[in-house]
C-alpha positions as CSV (number, residue, x, y, z in Angstrom):
1,A,14.0,-28.3,28.1
2,Q,17.9,-27.7,28.7
3,V,18.7,-24.6,29.6
4,L,22.0,-23.3,28.0
5,T,24.7,-20.7,28.9
6,A,25.7,-18.1,26.0
7,G,28.8,-20.0,25.9
8,E,27.4,-23.7,26.1
9,L,24.5,-22.4,23.5
10,E,28.0,-21.9,20.9
11,D,29.4,-25.2,21.9
12,N,26.3,-27.0,21.9
13,Q,25.9,-29.4,18.4
14,R,22.4,-29.9,18.8
15,S,22.0,-26.0,18.9
16,S,19.7,-23.7,16.9
17,V,22.7,-21.8,16.6
18,Q,24.2,-24.4,14.8
19,K,21.0,-25.7,13.0
20,L,20.5,-22.4,11.4
21,S,24.4,-22.0,10.6
22,A,25.1,-18.6,12.0
23,Q,28.6,-20.0,12.6
24,I,29.2,-19.1,9.0
25,A,28.4,-15.4,10.0
26,W,30.3,-15.3,12.6
27,Q,33.3,-16.9,10.9
28,N,33.1,-13.2,8.8
29,E,32.9,-11.6,11.7
30,F,29.5,-10.2,11.5
31,K,27.5,-10.9,14.8
32,G,24.7,-8.7,14.7
33,Q,26.9,-5.4,15.3
34,G,25.7,-2.1,14.1
35,V,21.9,-3.5,14.0
36,T,18.8,-2.5,16.1
37,I,16.4,-5.6,15.9
38,A,12.7,-3.9,17.9
39,I,10.9,-6.8,18.6
40,F,7.4,-5.9,19.0
41,D,5.6,-9.1,20.8
42,S,4.7,-10.4,24.5
43,G,8.0,-8.0,26.0
44,I,10.9,-9.8,27.3
45,D,11.7,-11.4,31.1
46,Q,13.8,-8.5,32.1
47,G,15.2,-10.4,34.6
48,H,16.3,-13.3,32.5
49,P,20.4,-13.9,32.8
50,Y,20.6,-14.1,29.4
51,F,19.7,-10.7,28.3
52,T,21.7,-8.7,30.8
53,D,23.5,-5.9,29.4
54,R,21.8,-6.7,26.1
55,I,18.2,-4.9,25.9
56,N,19.0,-1.3,24.9
57,Q,15.7,0.4,25.7
58,G,11.8,-1.0,25.7
59,F,8.0,0.0,26.1
60,N,5.2,-1.7,26.7
61,F,2.1,0.2,24.5
62,T,-0.5,-1.8,25.9
63,E,-0.7,-0.4,29.7
64,C,1.5,3.0,28.6
65,N,4.6,1.9,30.5
66,D,8.0,1.2,30.5
67,N,6.9,-2.4,32.2
68,F,7.6,-4.8,28.9
69,S,8.1,-8.0,31.4
70,D,6.4,-10.8,29.6
71,Q,3.4,-12.6,31.8
72,H,3.2,-14.9,27.8
73,G,6.5,-15.8,27.1
74,H,6.8,-15.5,23.3
75,G,8.6,-12.7,23.1
76,T,11.1,-14.0,25.8
77,H,11.5,-17.0,23.1
78,I,11.9,-14.8,20.1
79,A,13.8,-12.7,22.1
80,G,16.5,-15.0,22.6
81,I,16.5,-17.1,19.3
82,I,17.4,-13.2,18.2
83,A,20.5,-12.7,20.7
84,S,21.4,-16.2,20.0
85,M,22.1,-15.5,16.3
86,A,22.9,-12.5,17.0
87,P,24.3,-11.6,19.8
88,D,25.6,-8.1,19.0
89,V,23.0,-6.8,18.0
90,K,21.0,-4.2,20.1
91,I,17.4,-5.1,21.2
92,L,14.5,-2.6,21.5
93,T,11.4,-4.3,23.2
94,F,7.9,-3.2,22.1
95,K,5.2,-4.7,24.5
96,V,2.5,-4.7,21.5
97,L,0.6,-8.1,23.0
98,N,-0.9,-8.4,26.5
99,H,-0.8,-11.2,28.2
100,Q,-2.8,-13.7,26.3
101,K,-0.7,-11.9,22.7
102,N,-3.5,-9.7,21.6
103,H,-2.9,-6.6,20.5
104,V,-5.4,-4.1,22.0
105,S,-6.6,-0.6,22.6
106,T,-4.2,1.8,23.8
107,E,-5.0,4.8,26.0
108,C,-1.2,6.0,25.8
109,T,-2.2,9.0,24.0
110,P,-6.1,8.8,23.5
111,G,-7.8,9.1,19.8
112,Q,-4.3,8.6,18.4
113,Y,-3.7,5.0,18.4
114,L,-5.9,2.5,16.5
115,N,-4.2,-0.5,19.0
116,S,-0.7,-0.9,20.4
117,I,1.0,-2.6,16.8
118,S,-0.1,1.0,15.2
119,A,1.4,2.8,18.6
120,G,4.4,0.5,18.5
121,F,5.0,1.5,14.5
122,D,4.5,5.5,14.9
123,H,7.3,4.9,18.2
124,I,10.1,3.0,15.8
125,V,9.5,5.9,12.8
126,R,10.1,8.4,15.6
127,Y,13.3,6.6,16.5
128,A,14.8,6.0,13.2
129,E,14.2,9.5,12.4
130,Q,15.9,10.6,15.3
131,N,18.5,7.4,14.9
132,P,19.2,7.7,11.0
133,E,22.4,6.1,10.9
134,E,20.9,2.8,12.8
135,K,20.0,-0.3,10.5
136,I,16.8,-1.3,12.1
137,I,15.0,-4.2,11.9
138,I,11.5,-4.8,13.0
139,N,10.7,-8.8,14.3
140,A,6.8,-9.0,14.0
141,S,6.4,-13.0,15.5
142,F,2.6,-12.6,15.3
143,G,-0.5,-12.1,12.6
144,Q,-3.8,-11.3,12.1
145,L,-6.4,-13.0,9.7
146,L,-7.8,-10.7,7.0
147,A,-9.6,-11.0,3.6
148,A,-7.2,-10.7,0.7
149,Q,-8.7,-7.7,-0.9
150,N,-8.7,-5.7,2.5
151,I,-4.9,-6.0,3.4
152,E,-2.9,-2.9,1.7
153,N,-5.8,-0.9,3.5
154,H,-5.6,-2.0,6.3
155,T,-4.1,0.6,9.1
156,T,-1.0,-2.2,10.1
157,C,0.0,-2.1,6.3
158,Q,-0.2,1.3,5.9
159,K,2.0,1.8,9.5
160,V,4.2,-0.8,7.9
161,R,5.0,1.0,4.6
162,T,5.8,4.0,6.3
163,A,8.5,2.2,7.8
164,I,9.7,0.5,4.9
165,E,9.7,4.3,3.5
166,K,12.1,5.1,6.0
167,G,14.8,2.4,5.5
168,I,13.3,0.1,8.1
169,T,12.8,-3.4,7.3
170,V,10.2,-5.6,8.6
171,V,10.2,-9.3,9.2
172,A,6.8,-11.4,10.0
173,A,6.1,-14.3,11.1
174,A,3.6,-16.2,8.5
175,M,2.1,-17.9,11.4
176,N,1.9,-21.7,12.8
177,N,-1.5,-22.4,11.7
178,N,-0.3,-25.3,8.6
179,D,-3.0,-23.0,6.2
180,D,-2.3,-20.2,3.2
181,R,-4.2,-17.8,4.2
182,P,-2.6,-13.9,4.3
183,R,-2.1,-12.7,7.6
184,I,-1.0,-9.5,8.5
185,P,1.6,-7.9,8.6
186,A,3.6,-10.9,6.8
187,A,1.0,-10.5,4.0
188,C,1.5,-6.4,3.8
189,E,3.6,-5.6,0.5
190,G,7.7,-5.5,1.0
191,V,7.6,-7.7,4.2
192,I,10.1,-10.2,4.7
């Protein structure tokens, strides 16, 4: 794979930035300024030079500490896409998936959270309450298969509903499974 610096990325004709027409938004002077994206994933490679001075805050909800290093690679990949498309965006990293890309029970506050994803949602809602001037987007590039009749009653969908009520936009992956079975959080009401 070819590794590009941020400047090389903008100039590369075959880059995802051009394929997704980011330069149209950039011509209108929009590069993500004033937007905070909370990446709910497997963490970010904090040592990667592409993320120097781009990560504003992070927490590891799988192990209850501030080491949100990515042992899987998926979160780093997602953060790279976001930072490439919107270079001025503020990035918050919420490690809610472990090295096997699974959510886990968390002991951050025993008995308060069912899992690391719930803990992440509660944290971003508190963050939004403390920072009402920020435009916040949650990016959740994962999904859990559920029976359709159980979706809106699932804890994750309840957490999504609370986030949306607080003005947070939630964007989630439909997954790469080549089927039409609903997965959460993408299938939760109000999710893009």
